[in-house]
C-alpha positions in Angstrom: -57.6 89.6 -97.5 -61.1 88.2 -97.4 -62.9 88.7 -94.2 -64.9 85.8 -92.8 -67.6 85.7 -90.2 -66.7 84.0 -86.8 -69.5 81.6 -87.6 -68.3 80.5 -91.1 -69.6 77.0 -91.7 -66.6 74.6 -92.1 -66.3 70.9 -91.8 -64.1 69.5 -89.0 -61.8 68.1 -91.7 -61.2 71.4 -93.5 -60.7 73.4 -90.4 -58.5 70.8 -88.8 -56.3 70.6 -92.0 -56.0 74.3 -92.3 -55.1 74.5 -88.6 -52.5 71.8 -89.1 -50.9 73.9 -91.8 -51.0 77.2 -90.1 -51.0 76.8 -86.2 -48.4 75.4 -83.9 -50.5 73.9 -81.1 -49.0 73.8 -77.6 -48.3 70.4 -76.1 -48.4 68.6 -79.5 -45.9 67.3 -82.0 -45.1 69.4 -85.1 -44.1 66.8 -87.6 -44.9 66.8 -91.4 -45.6 63.1 -91.3 -48.1 63.3 -88.5 -51.5 62.0 -89.9 -53.7 63.4 -87.1 -55.5 66.7 -87.2 -56.7 68.8 -84.3 -60.3 68.5 -83.1 -62.1 71.4 -84.8 -64.5 73.0 -82.4 -67.0 75.5 -83.7 -68.9 76.5 -80.5 -69.2 75.8 -76.8 -72.2 75.7 -74.5 -72.0 75.1 -70.8 -69.4 72.3 -70.2 -69.8 71.1 -73.8 -67.8 71.7 -77.0 -69.4 71.1 -80.4 -67.7 70.3 -83.7 -69.0 71.2 -87.2 -70.5 67.8 -87.7 -72.7 68.0 -84.6 -70.7 65.9 -82.3 -70.6 67.0 -78.6 -67.5 66.6 -76.3 -67.3 67.2 -72.6 -64.7 69.9 -72.0 -62.5 68.4 -69.3 -59.5 70.6 -70.2 -61.2 74.0 -70.2 -59.3 77.2 -69.4 -59.9 80.7 -68.1 -63.3 80.9 -66.4 -64.8 78.1 -68.5 -64.0 75.5 -65.9 -66.2 77.3 -63.4 -68.9 78.9 -65.4 -69.1 77.0 -68.7 -68.9 78.1 -72.4 -71.1 80.9 -73.6 -72.3 81.9 -70.1 -75.0 84.5 -70.6 -74.0 86.6 -67.5 -70.4 86.7 -68.5 -71.2 87.5 -72.1 -73.5 90.4 -71.1 -70.7 91.8 -68.8 -68.2 91.5 -71.6 -70.5 93.1 -74.2 -71.2 96.0 -71.7 -67.4 96.5 -71.1 -66.7 96.4 -74.8 -69.1 99.3 -75.4 -67.1 101.4 -72.8 -63.4 100.4 -73.1 -62.2 97.1 -74.5 -58.5 97.5 -73.3 -55.9 99.9 -72.0 -52.5 99.0 -70.9 -51.7 99.7 -67.2 -48.2 100.9 -68.2 -48.8 104.6 -67.4 -52.7 104.4 -67.7 -55.4 103.2 -65.4 -59.2 102.6 -65.5 -62.0 102.1 -63.0 -62.4 98.3 -63.2 -58.7 97.7 -62.5 -58.7 100.1 -59.6 -61.9 98.8 -58.1 -60.8 95.1 -58.3 -57.5 96.0 -56.7 -59.3 97.8 -53.9 -61.6 94.8 -53.4 -58.7 92.3 -53.3 -56.9 94.5 -50.8 -60.0 94.7 -48.6 -60.3 90.9 -48.7 -56.8 90.7 -47.1 -57.6 93.3 -44.5 -55.4 95.8 -46.2 -52.3 93.4 -46.2 -52.2 93.4 -50.0 -50.7 96.8 -50.8 -50.9 96.6 -54.6 -52.4 94.2 -57.2 -50.5 93.2 -60.3 -52.5 91.9 -63.2 -50.9 89.2 -65.4 -52.2 87.6 -68.5 -51.0 84.1 -67.6 -49.3 82.0 -65.0 -45.8 82.2 -66.5 -46.0 86.1 -66.5 -47.3 86.0 -62.9 -44.4 83.8 -61.8 -41.9 86.0 -63.6 -43.2 89.2 -62.1 -43.3 87.6 -58.6 -39.6 86.7 -59.0 -38.8 90.2 -60.2 -40.8 91.8 -57.3 -38.9 89.6 -54.8 -35.5 90.5 -56.3 -36.4 94.2 -56.2 -37.6 93.9 -52.6 -34.4 92.3 -51.4 -32.2 94.7 -53.4 -34.1 97.8 -52.1 -33.8 96.6 -48.5 -30.1 95.8 -49.0 -30.7 92.5 -47.4 -30.6 89.7 -50.0 -31.2 86.2 -48.6 -28.2 83.9 -48.3 -27.7 81.1 -50.7 -28.5 78.6 -48.0 -31.7 80.2 -46.8 -34.0 77.9 -48.8 -34.0 75.2 -51.5 -33.7 76.7 -54.9 -36.5 75.7 -57.2 -34.4 75.9 -60.3 -30.8 76.5 -61.3 -31.8 79.7 -63.2 -33.3 81.1 -60.0 -30.2 80.4 -58.0 -28.1 82.2 -60.7 -30.4 85.2 -60.6 -30.0 85.5 -56.8 -26.3 85.0 -57.0 -25.8 88.0 -59.4 -26.2 90.5 -56.6 -25.4 88.5 -53.5 
């Protein structure tokens, strides 16, 4: 397979059409008769996104740290490059590393020690799932599950999960 640079010059049209054929975009329709193509972004700078044709768009739907610090933030990029030279990733399943431990200790200190452990999740859905699992395990380990009438169930699935061991 041919390797391409991250900065390959493409037109919005060609990148958009290739994306339409190869990528299932969240929160969009996936229909063969859809005539629209995704907006092809080639770079970001501060709060702005840029397409291959030189048009600039204000990024009002940014994610991760972009909504606070902007795209291509020099300080964040330098910290990322420095970390990549040391260790780009290691799973916390049986391993650890200094940045994970130091951040957990800082978070605990901010809560006056009330936060016993930090759990790192990659997204909101994973964070909610692990929070539910931690709650289930807490109540199971203390042999004191809450009653079905103790609070309003947010979803029917959650109610079924609690009912399994009530």
